[in-house]
BATOR-312835 format. One record per atom (N, C-alpha, C): residue in three letters; x, y, z. Coordinates in steps of 0.05 Angstrom, whole numbers. Atoms other than C-alpha are relative to their C-alpha. Example, Ala and Ser with C-alpha at 12.3 -4.5 7.8 and 13.67 -1.06 7.14 Angstrom:
2
    r       u       v       w
  ALA      18     -24       0
  ALA     246     -90     156
  ALA      18      24       0
  SER     -16     -24      -1
  SER     273     -21     143
  SER     -15      22      14
***
This chain:
290
    r       u       v       w
  UNK     -28       0      -9
  UNK    -564     208     703
  UNK      12     -28      -3
  UNK     -10      28       2
  UNK    -557     132     706
  UNK       5      -7     -29
  UNK      -3       6      28
  UNK    -567     127     631
  UNK      25      14     -12
  UNK     -24     -15      10
  UNK    -514     180     618
  UNK      25     -14       9
  UNK     -24      14     -10
  UNK    -465     143     663
  UNK       5     -26     -15
  UNK      -2      25      15
  UNK    -479      78     626
  UNK      11       5     -28
  UNK      -9      -7      27
  UNK    -468     112     559
  UNK      30       8       1
  UNK     -27      -7      -3
  UNK    -403     142     584
  UNK      18     -24       5
  UNK     -16      24      -5
  UNK    -378      75     610
  UNK       2     -17     -25
  UNK      -1      16      25
  UNK    -396      42     544
  UNK      20      12     -20
  UNK     -19     -13      18
  UNK    -356      94     505
  UNK      29      -6      10
  UNK     -27       6     -11
  UNK    -296      84     552
  UNK       8     -28      -6
  UNK      -5      28       6
  UNK    -301       9     543
  UNK       7      -4     -29
  UNK      -5       2      29
  UNK    -304      16     467
  UNK      28      11      -6
  UNK     -27     -12       5
  UNK    -242      61     467
  UNK      22     -19      11
  UNK     -20      17     -12
  UNK    -205      14     513
  UNK       5     -25     -17
  UNK      -3      24      17
  UNK    -219     -47     470
  UNK      13       7     -27
  UNK     -11      -8      26
  UNK    -202      -9     406
  UNK      30       4       2
  UNK     -28      -6      -3
  UNK    -135      14     432
  UNK      17     -24       8
  UNK     -15      24      -8
  UNK    -116     -54     459
  UNK       0     -22     -21
  UNK       1      19      22
  UNK    -132     -91     395
  UNK      28      -2     -14
  UNK     -26       3      12
  UNK     -69    -120     363
  UNK       1      12     -28
  UNK      -4     -11      27
  UNK     -41     -85     301
  UNK       5     -23     -20
  UNK      -3      20      21
  UNK     -40    -123     236
  UNK      26       5     -16
  UNK     -22      -3      18
  UNK      22    -136     195
  UNK     -10       3     -28
  UNK       9      -4      28
  UNK      19    -120     121
  UNK      -9     -27     -11
  UNK       7      26      11
  UNK      17    -194     105
  UNK     -27      -9      11
  UNK      25       9     -11
  UNK     -40    -209     154
  UNK     -23      17     -10
  UNK      21     -17      11
  UNK     -79    -149     130
  UNK      -8      -8     -28
  UNK       5       9      27
  UNK     -72    -174      59
  UNK     -16     -26       0
  UNK      14      25      -2
  UNK     -96    -243      79
  UNK     -29       4       7
  UNK      27      -5      -9
  UNK    -157    -216     114
  UNK     -17      13     -21
  UNK      15     -14      21
  UNK    -178    -169      59
  UNK      -6     -18     -23
  UNK       4      19      21
  UNK    -169    -224       8
  UNK     -22     -20       7
  UNK      20      20      -9
  UNK    -211    -273      49
  UNK     -28      13       0
  UNK      26     -14      -1
  UNK    -266    -221      57
  UNK     -10       7     -28
  UNK       8      -8      27
  UNK    -266    -195     -15
  UNK      -8     -23     -17
  UNK       5      23      18
  UNK    -264    -263     -48
  UNK     -19     -20      11
  UNK      17      22     -12
  UNK    -301    -308       1
  UNK     -20      10      20
  UNK      19     -11     -20
  UNK    -342    -260      45
  UNK       3     -13      27
  UNK      -6      13     -26
  UNK    -308    -290     106
  UNK      -6      20      22
  UNK       9     -18     -21
  UNK    -344    -258     165
  UNK      21       2      22
  UNK     -21      -1     -21
  UNK    -289    -277     214
  UNK      23      18      -9
  UNK     -21     -17      11
  UNK    -238    -242     169
  UNK      -9      29       3
  UNK      10     -28      -2
  UNK    -282    -179     168
  UNK       1       9      29
  UNK       1      -7     -29
  UNK    -290    -180     244
  UNK      28       7       9
  UNK     -27      -5      -9
  UNK    -215    -184     255
  UNK      11      25     -13
  UNK      -9     -24      15
  UNK    -202    -131     202
  UNK     -11      25      13
  UNK      12     -24     -12
  UNK    -251     -81     232
  UNK       9       5      28
  UNK      -9      -3     -27
  UNK    -230     -95     303
  UNK      28      12       2
  UNK     -28     -10       0
  UNK    -157     -82     286
  UNK       1      30      -8
  UNK       0     -28       9
  UNK    -176     -15     254
  UNK     -19      18      15
  UNK      18     -17     -16
  UNK    -225       9     307
  UNK      15      24      12
  UNK     -15     -22     -11
  UNK    -169      51     336
  UNK       0      25     -18
  UNK       1     -22      19
  UNK    -172      93     272
  UNK     -26      15       4
  UNK      26     -12      -4
  UNK    -246     105     283
  UNK       0      17      26
  UNK      -1     -14     -25
  UNK    -233     126     355
  UNK      16      25      -1
  UNK     -18     -23       2
  UNK    -175     172     341
  UNK     -12      22     -18
  UNK      13     -20      18
  UNK    -213     206     284
  UNK     -23      13      14
  UNK      23     -11     -15
  UNK    -275     214     328
  UNK       9      21      20
  UNK     -10     -18     -19
  UNK    -233     248     381
  UNK       7      27     -13
  UNK      -7     -25      15
  UNK    -209     299     329
  UNK     -25      16      -6
  UNK      25     -14       8
  UNK    -282     316     313
  UNK     -17       8      25
  UNK      16      -6     -24
  UNK    -304     326     386
  UNK      -5      30       2
  UNK       3     -29      -2
  UNK    -296     402     378
  UNK     -26      10     -12
  UNK      25     -10      12
  UNK    -362     405     340
  UNK     -24      -5      18
  UNK      21       2     -20
  UNK    -401     389     403
  UNK     -18     -23      -2
  UNK      17      24       3
  UNK    -428     321     384
  UNK      10     -23      17
  UNK      -8      22     -18
  UNK    -428     258     427
  UNK      22     -17     -12
  UNK     -23      16      10
  UNK    -363     219     422
  UNK      -9     -27      -8
  UNK      10      27       7
  UNK    -401     153     422
  UNK     -12      -1     -28
  UNK      13      -1      27
  UNK    -441     174     361
  UNK      21       4     -22
  UNK     -22      -4      20
  UNK    -378     197     325
  UNK      15     -26      -5
  UNK     -13      26       3
  UNK    -345     130     338
  UNK     -17     -19     -16
  UNK      19      17      15
  UNK    -407      95     312
  UNK       1       6     -30
  UNK      -2      -8      28
  UNK    -403     135     248
  UNK      26      -9     -12
  UNK     -26      10       9
  UNK    -330     116     243
  UNK      -2     -29      -7
  UNK       3      29       6
  UNK    -349      43     246
  UNK     -16      -4     -26
  UNK      15       2      25
  UNK    -400      54     191
  UNK      18       6     -24
  UNK     -19      -6      22
  UNK    -345      86     148
  UNK      19     -23      -4
  UNK     -19      23       1
  UNK    -299      27     165
  UNK     -13     -23     -15
  UNK      14      22      14
  UNK    -351     -24     142
  UNK      -5       7     -30
  UNK       3      -8      28
  UNK    -364      16      79
  UNK      26      -3     -16
  UNK     -26       3      13
  UNK    -290      16      64
  UNK       5     -30      -6
  UNK      -4      28       5
  UNK    -288     -60      72
  UNK     -18     -10     -23
  UNK      18       8      22
  UNK    -348     -66      25
  UNK      11       8     -27
  UNK      -9     -11      25
  UNK    -315     -25     -29
  UNK      29      -6      -7
  UNK     -28       3       4
  UNK    -243     -45     -21
  UNK       6     -20     -23
  UNK      -9      17      23
  UNK    -208     -74     -83
  UNK      27     -13       8
  UNK     -24      13      -9
  UNK    -157    -126     -62
  UNK      23       0     -21
  UNK     -20       1      22
  UNK    -122    -123    -130
  UNK      15      26      -4
  UNK     -14     -25       3
  UNK    -102     -51    -123
  UNK      22       2      21
  UNK     -24      -2     -18
  UNK     -35     -33     -91
  UNK      -5      22      20
  UNK       7     -20     -20
  UNK     -66       4     -33
  UNK      -4     -15      27
  UNK       5      11     -26
  UNK     -64     -11      42
  UNK     -29       4       8
  UNK      27      -3      -9
  UNK    -132     -23      72
  UNK      -2      22      21
  UNK       1     -21     -21
  UNK    -115      22     131
  UNK      -1      28     -12
  UNK       1     -26      14
  UNK    -102      80      83
  UNK     -27       5     -12
  UNK      26      -2      14
  UNK    -166      67      44
  UNK     -22       5      21
  UNK      21      -2     -20
  UNK    -208      59     107
  UNK       1      27      14
  UNK      -2     -26     -13
  UNK    -181     124     137
  UNK     -17      21     -14
  UNK      16     -20      15
  UNK    -214     164      81
  UNK     -29      -4       4
  UNK      28       6      -4
  UNK    -281     129      90
  UNK      -9       7      28
  UNK       7      -7     -27
  UNK    -280     138     165
  UNK      -3      30       3
  UNK       2     -29      -2
  UNK    -266     212     159
  UNK     -24      11     -15
  UNK      23      -9      15
  UNK    -318     221     105
  UNK     -27      -5      14
  UNK      24       7     -14
  UNK    -371     186     146
  UNK      -5      19      24
  UNK       2     -19     -23
  UNK    -357     230     207
  UNK      -7      28     -10
  UNK       5     -27      11
  UNK    -357     293     165
  UNK     -30       3      -7
  UNK      29      -1       8
  UNK    -426     276     137
  UNK     -17       1      25
  UNK      15       0     -24
  UNK    -451     262     207
  UNK       0      27      14
  UNK      -3     -26     -12
  UNK    -425     328     233
  UNK     -18      20     -15
  UNK      16     -18      16
  UNK    -457     366     176
  UNK     -30      -4       4
  UNK      29       5      -4
  UNK    -524     332     187
  UNK     -10       8      28
  UNK       8      -4     -28
  UNK    -525     344     262
  UNK      10      25      14
  UNK     -11     -24     -12
  UNK    -486     408     275
  UNK     -22      21       4
  UNK      22     -19      -1
  UNK    -549     449     262
  UNK     -26     -13      -8
  UNK      26      10       8
  UNK    -623     435     258
  UNK      -8       9     -28
  UNK       4     -10      27
  UNK    -622     475     194
  UNK      22     -10     -18
  UNK     -20      10      18
  UNK    -586     445     134
  UNK      21      21      -6
  UNK     -22     -20       3
  UNK    -518     479     129
  UNK       6       5     -29
  UNK      -8      -3      28
  UNK    -500     466      57
  UNK      -1     -27     -13
  UNK       3      25      14
  UNK    -507     414       4
  UNK      23      -6     -20
  UNK     -21       3      19
  UNK    -447     425     -41
  UNK      26     -10      13
  UNK     -25       9     -11
  UNK    -379     393     -33
  UNK      17      24       8
  UNK     -14     -24      -7
  UNK    -351     464     -31
  UNK      -7       9      28
  UNK      10      -7     -27
  UNK    -394     478      31
  UNK      13     -18      21
  UNK     -12      19     -19
  UNK    -366     416      64
  UNK      29       7       4
  UNK     -28      -8      -2
  UNK    -295     438      49
  UNK       3      25      18
  UNK      -2     -25     -16
  UNK    -307     508      78
  UNK      -7      -6      29
  UNK       8       6     -28
  UNK    -342     480     140
  UNK      23     -11      16
  UNK     -22      13     -15
  UNK    -283     437     160
  UNK      26      15      -1
  UNK     -24     -17       1
  UNK    -232     491     144
  UNK      -7      29       7
  UNK      10     -27      -5
  UNK    -271     550     170
  UNK      20      17      16
  UNK     -19     -15     -17
  UNK    -221     571     223
  UNK      24       9     -16
  UNK     -23      -8      17
  UNK    -164     571     173
  UNK      -7      22     -20
  UNK       9     -20      20
  UNK    -204     610     122
  UNK      -4      27      14
  UNK       4     -25     -15
  UNK    -225     662     174
  UNK      27      13       8
  UNK     -26     -11      -8
  UNK    -153     669     197
  UNK      13      13     -24
  UNK     -12     -12      24
  UNK    -130     682     125
  UNK     -13      27      -6
  UNK      14     -24       6
  UNK    -184     735     116
  UNK       6      22      20
  UNK      -4     -19     -21
  UNK    -173     769     183
  UNK      29      11       2
  UNK     -28      -9       0
  UNK     -97     774     173
  UNK       3      26     -15
  UNK      -2     -24      17
  UNK    -108     828     120
  UNK     -27      13      -1
  UNK      27     -10      -3
  UNK    -171     862     144
  UNK      -5      23     -21
  UNK       4     -22      18
  UNK    -160     923     100
  UNK      -4      -9     -29
  UNK       3      11      27
  UNK    -157     879      38
  UNK     -15     -26       1
  UNK      15      25      -3
  UNK    -210     828      57
  UNK      -8     -13     -27
  UNK       7      13      26
  UNK    -233     817     -16
  UNK      24     -16     -11
  UNK     -24      14      10
  UNK    -161     799     -35
  UNK       5     -25      17
  UNK      -5      23     -18
  UNK    -154     753      26
  UNK     -21     -21      -6
  UNK      21      20       6
  UNK    -221     720       9
  UNK       6     -14     -26
  UNK      -7      12      25
  UNK    -197     709     -62
  UNK      22     -20       3
  UNK     -22      19      -5
  UNK    -133     676     -38
  UNK     -10     -25      14
  UNK      11      23     -14
  UNK    -172     632      10
  UNK     -16     -18     -19
  UNK      15      16      20
  UNK    -218     611     -47
  UNK      18     -16     -18
  UNK     -19      14      17
  UNK    -159     593     -90
  UNK      14     -23      15
  UNK     -14      20     -16
  UNK    -124     555     -34
  UNK     -17     -25       4
  UNK      18      23      -6
  UNK    -185     511     -18
  UNK     -17      -8     -24
  UNK      14       7      25
  UNK    -211     509     -90
  UNK     -30       2       3
  UNK      29      -6      -2
  UNK    -279     539     -75
  UNK      -4      28     -10
  UNK       6     -27      10
  UNK    -314     602     -98
  UNK      -2      19      23
  UNK       3     -21     -20
  UNK    -314     668     -61
  UNK     -29       2      10
  UNK      28       0      -8
  UNK    -390     665     -62
  UNK      -6     -21      21
  UNK       5      21     -20
  UNK    -390     599     -25
  UNK      13       7      27
  UNK     -13      -8     -26
  UNK    -341     627      27
  UNK     -17      20      14
  UNK      16     -20     -12
  UNK    -385     687      38
  UNK     -26     -12      12
  UNK      24      12      -9
  UNK    -447     644      44
  UNK       4     -16      26
  UNK      -5      18     -23
  UNK    -417     594      93
  UNK      10      15      25
  UNK     -10     -15     -24
  UNK    -381     645     138
  UNK     -24      14      13
  UNK      23     -13     -12
  UNK    -447     682     147
  UNK     -19     -20      12
  UNK      19      22     -10
  UNK    -487     617     156
  UNK      11     -12      26
  UNK     -12      13     -23
  UNK    -438     591     208
  UNK       8      20      22
  UNK      -8     -20     -19
  UNK    -434     655     248
  UNK      -7      -7      29
  UNK       8       8     -28
  UNK    -467     622     309
  UNK     -15     -26      -1
  UNK      14      25      -3
  UNK    -497     557     334
  UNK     -30       5       4
  UNK      28      -2      -5
  UNK    -571     543     340
  UNK      -5       5      30
  UNK       7      -5     -28
  UNK    -603     569     404
  UNK     -29      -6       4
  UNK      27       7      -6
  UNK    -666     542     434
  UNK     -16      25      10
  UNK      17     -22      -9
  UNK    -723     592     443
  UNK     -10      -5      28
  UNK       9       6     -27
  UNK    -740     556     507
  UNK      23       2      21
  UNK     -23      -3     -19
  UNK    -670     568     537
  UNK      -4      25      16
  UNK       2     -23     -17
  UNK    -669     615     596
  UNK      23      19      -4
  UNK     -20     -21       4
  UNK    -630     680     593
  UNK      23      -3      20
  UNK     -21       3     -20
  UNK    -592     664     656
  UNK      -6     -25      17
  UNK       4      23     -17
  UNK    -583     606     704
  UNK     -18       6      24
  UNK      15      -7     -23
  UNK    -616     644     760
  UNK     -30       5      -7
  UNK      28      -7       7
  UNK    -679     668     723
  UNK     -14     -22     -15
  UNK      16      19      15
  UNK    -735     632     687
  UNK     -12      13     -25
  UNK      10     -14      25
  UNK    -746     682     630
  UNK      13     -14     -24
  UNK     -10      14      24
  UNK    -740     646     563
  UNK       4      20     -23
  UNK      -7     -18      22
  UNK    -712     676     499
  UNK     -25       7     -16
  UNK      23      -5      17
  UNK    -779     670     463
  UNK     -18      22      12
  UNK      16     -21     -12
  UNK    -810     718     513
  UNK       9      28      -8
  UNK     -10     -27       8
  UNK    -767     775     487
  UNK      -2       5     -30
  UNK       3      -4      28
  UNK    -783     764     414
  UNK     -25      17      -5
  UNK      23     -17       4
  UNK    -829     821     392
  UNK     -20     -13     -19
  UNK      21      10      18
  UNK    -896     801     361
  UNK      -6      22     -20
  UNK       3     -20      22
  UNK    -898     837     294
  UNK     -27       0     -13
  UNK      26       1      11
  UNK    -969     819     280
  UNK     -16      25       9
  UNK      16     -23      -7
  UNK   -1021     875     280
  UNK     -17      -7      24
  UNK      18       3     -23
  UNK   -1062     886     343
  UNK     -28      -8     -11
  UNK      26       9       9
  UNK   -1131     854     338
  UNK     -18      23      -8
  UNK      18     -22       7
  UNK   -1167     922     338
  UNK       9      13     -27
  UNK     -10     -12      25
  UNK   -1122     948     282
  UNK      -7     -18     -24
  UNK       6      19      21
  UNK   -1132     885     241
  UNK     -30       1      -7
  UNK      29      -2       4
  UNK   -1208     889     250
  UNK      -7      25     -15
  UNK       6     -26      13
  UNK   -1208     962     230
  UNK       8      -1     -30
  UNK      -9       2      28
  UNK   -1167     947     167
  UNK     -20     -17     -17
  UNK      19      17      14
  UNK   -1216     892     148
  UNK     -26      15      -7
  UNK      25     -16       5
  UNK   -1276     938     156
  UNK       5      21     -22
  UNK      -6     -20      20
  UNK   -1242     992     115
  UNK       1     -12     -28
  UNK      -2      13      25
  UNK   -1227     943      60
  UNK     -27      -7     -11
  UNK      27       7       9
  UNK   -1299     919      57
  UNK     -15      25      -9
  UNK      14     -25       8
  UNK   -1324     991      54
  UNK      10       9     -27
  UNK     -11      -9      26
  UNK   -1276    1008      -3
  UNK     -10     -17     -23
  UNK      10      17      21
  UNK   -1298     947     -42
  UNK     -29       6      -6
  UNK      28      -7       4
  UNK   -1371     966     -32
  UNK      -3      26     -16
  UNK       1     -26      15
  UNK   -1359    1038     -55
  UNK       8      -4     -29
  UNK      -9       5      27
  UNK   -1321    1014    -116
  UNK     -20     -15     -16
  UNK      20      16      14
  UNK   -1373     962    -134
  UNK     -24      18      -8
  UNK      22     -18       6
  UNK   -1427    1016    -130
  UNK       7      19     -23
  UNK      -9     -19      20
  UNK   -1387    1064    -173
  UNK       2     -14     -27
  UNK      -4      15      25
  UNK   -1374    1010    -225
  UNK     -27      -3     -16
  UNK      26       2      14
  UNK   -1449    1009    -241
  UNK      -5      22     -20
  UNK       3     -23      18
  UNK   -1441    1075    -277
  UNK      15      -4     -26
  UNK     -16       5      24
  UNK   -1395    1044    -329
  UNK     -16     -17     -20
  UNK      12      17      21
  UNK   -1415    1012    -395
  UNK      13     -28       3
  UNK     -10      27      -2
  UNK   -1404     938    -404
  UNK      29      -2      -9
  UNK     -27       1      10
  UNK   -1341     950    -445
  UNK      19      14      19
  UNK     -17     -13     -19
  UNK   -1313    1000    -396
  UNK       5     -17      25
  UNK      -2      17     -23
  UNK   -1327     953    -338
  UNK      19     -23      -5
  UNK     -17      22       6
  UNK   -1292     896    -373
  UNK      29       8      -1
  UNK     -28     -10       2
  UNK   -1230     937    -388
  UNK      11       5      28
  UNK     -10      -6     -27
  UNK   -1225     960    -315
  UNK       5     -27      15
  UNK      -3      26     -13
  UNK   -1236     889    -290
  UNK      26     -15      -9
  UNK     -22      14      11
  UNK   -1184     859    -336
  UNK      27      14       6
  UNK     -25     -16      -4
  UNK   -1133     915    -326
  UNK       9       1      29
  UNK      -7      -5     -27
  UNK   -1136     922    -251
  UNK      -8     -21      21
  UNK       9      18     -20
  UNK   -1172     866    -217
  UNK       2     -30      -7
  UNK      -4      28       8
  UNK   -1153     802    -254
  UNK      27      -9      13
  UNK     -24      11     -12
  UNK   -1099     756    -226
  UNK      25       7     -17
  UNK     -21      -7      18
  UNK   -1056     768    -287
  UNK      -9      25     -16
  UNK       9     -25      13
  UNK   -1061     840    -311
  UNK       3      -3     -31
  UNK       1       2      29
  UNK   -1080     842    -385
  UNK      11      26     -12
  UNK     -11     -24      13
  UNK   -1043     890    -431
  UNK     -20      13     -18
  UNK      17     -15      18
  UNK   -1075     943    -473
  UNK      -2     -14     -27
  UNK      -1      14      26
  UNK   -1054     905    -536
  UNK     -18     -25       1
  UNK      16      25      -2
  UNK   -1086     840    -512
  UNK     -30       6       1
  UNK      28      -8      -1
  UNK   -1151     875    -495
  UNK     -10      10     -28
  UNK       7     -10      27
  UNK   -1150     910    -563
  UNK      -7     -23     -19
  UNK       5      23      17
  UNK   -1146     842    -598
  UNK     -27     -13       6
  UNK      24      13      -8
  UNK   -1204     814    -558
  UNK     -25      17      -7
  UNK      22     -18       5
  UNK   -1248     876    -567
  UNK       0      11     -28
  UNK      -2     -10      28
  UNK   -1227     889    -639
  UNK       4      30       0
  UNK      -6     -28      -2
  UNK   -1200     957    -619
  UNK      30       4      -1
  UNK     -28      -5       0
  UNK   -1133     991    -626
  UNK      10       4      29
  UNK     -12      -3     -26
  UNK   -1086     995    -567
  UNK      -6      28      11
  UNK       5     -27      -9
  UNK   -1095    1071    -564
  UNK     -29       4       8
  UNK      28      -3      -6
  UNK   -1171    1065    -565
  UNK      -6     -12      27
  UNK       4      13     -26
  UNK   -1169    1017    -506
  UNK      10      18      22
  UNK     -11     -18     -20
  UNK   -1125    1066    -468
  UNK     -19      23       5
  UNK      19     -22      -3
  UNK   -1175    1122    -481
  UNK     -24      -8      16
  UNK      24      10     -14
  UNK   -1234    1080    -457
  UNK       7      -4      30
  UNK      -8       4     -27
  UNK   -1195    1061    -395
  UNK       2      26      15
  UNK      -3     -26     -13
  UNK   -1179    1134    -379
  UNK     -28      11       5
  UNK      27     -10      -3
  UNK   -1252    1152    -390
  UNK     -15     -14      23
  UNK      13      16     -21
  UNK   -1275    1096    -344
  UNK      10       8      28
  UNK     -11      -8     -26
  UNK   -1228    1117    -288
  UNK     -11      28       8
  UNK      11     -27      -5
  UNK   -1253    1189    -295
  UNK     -29      -3      11
  UNK      27       4      -9
  UNK   -1325    1164    -287
  UNK      -1     -10      29
  UNK      -1      12     -27
  UNK   -1306    1124    -225
  UNK       6      22      20
  UNK      -7     -22     -18
  UNK   -1274    1186    -193
  UNK     -24      18       4
  UNK      24     -17      -3
  UNK   -1337    1226    -207
  UNK     -21     -14      17
  UNK      20      15     -16
  UNK   -1381    1171    -178
  UNK       7      -1      29
  UNK      -9       1     -28
  UNK   -1339    1170    -115
  UNK       4      27      13
  UNK      -5     -27     -11
  UNK   -1334    1245    -107
  UNK     -19       6      23
  UNK      16      -8     -23
  UNK   -1358    1273     -42
  UNK      -2     -21      21
  UNK       0      21     -20
  UNK   -1347    1208      -5
  UNK      28      -6       7
  UNK     -27       9      -6
  UNK   -1289    1175      28
  UNK      10     -22     -19
  UNK      -6      22      18
  UNK   -1289    1126     -30
  UNK      23       6     -18
  UNK     -23      -5      17
  UNK   -1231    1161     -65
  UNK      22     -20       6
  UNK     -22      18      -7
  UNK   -1186    1114     -27
  UNK      -2     -26     -16
  UNK       3      24      16
  UNK   -1216    1057     -67
  UNK      13       1     -27
  UNK     -13      -3      27
  UNK   -1183    1085    -129
  UNK      30      -4       2
  UNK     -30       3      -3
  UNK   -1113    1073    -101
  UNK      10     -22     -17
  UNK      -9      22      15
  UNK   -1110    1007    -136
  UNK       1       5     -30
  UNK       1      -7      29
  UNK   -1124    1041    -203
  UNK      22      19      -7
  UNK     -20     -21       6
  UNK   -1068    1092    -197
  UNK     -13      27      -2
  UNK      10     -27       2
  UNK   -1075    1166    -201
  UNK      14      15     -22
***
């Protein structure tokens, strides 16, 4: 609790100092940016960033709706502000405050995308555009519910993204992450994870399946002894190799025609069925087809 209060007081102090910092005239801003760009004057950079901290604060406040700490958002704004100072070109006819505004906003957007969900939301610039305009896009689509595809197309055209990206992001952003350790209610202590069904097989069922599989393999191995070497090779290559070999490929290896290999395969399967007749081993032939 004490740490939280200290953090809150620090944020308030940062906001208070940012809002009380004097504004710069165009001439003074130009002097400072020139001193920093040409001479790496640290004092000029400090005055420049301090005067524009109010931009970082005001932008951070606009991003509070994403549920992230205001202090962290302000810090990201400062990072964007310093990046703007690093990249600013004094010879271009652009105000530093205008240029810095874009970098501050971009830095905060990246921070929100990285931290809004523990699962990566999206990697394309289109996903970023949709994320920060999601409410407007949804409003456009919901206005004409009967013609949702048309509304989605118009939204895609308006924000210059694809309909596929809109569909992906709207489904991906349907809800926030929820902890499996969170309780279902404030009064109880039952956690969400306790209600997730275990889809694994019961131990007795799993053990029974394993035994059945071993029996089928034993039956099949015994029946395979009735085959000739060539028949056994064809069955092995056709049904039990990692990559099933085609009839044509086997024909080339065995110097036989494709049709002849097919006939031998059919004959071998018939022998296996005969060898397994009268037992429960017919199930072992499932992998060979019927």
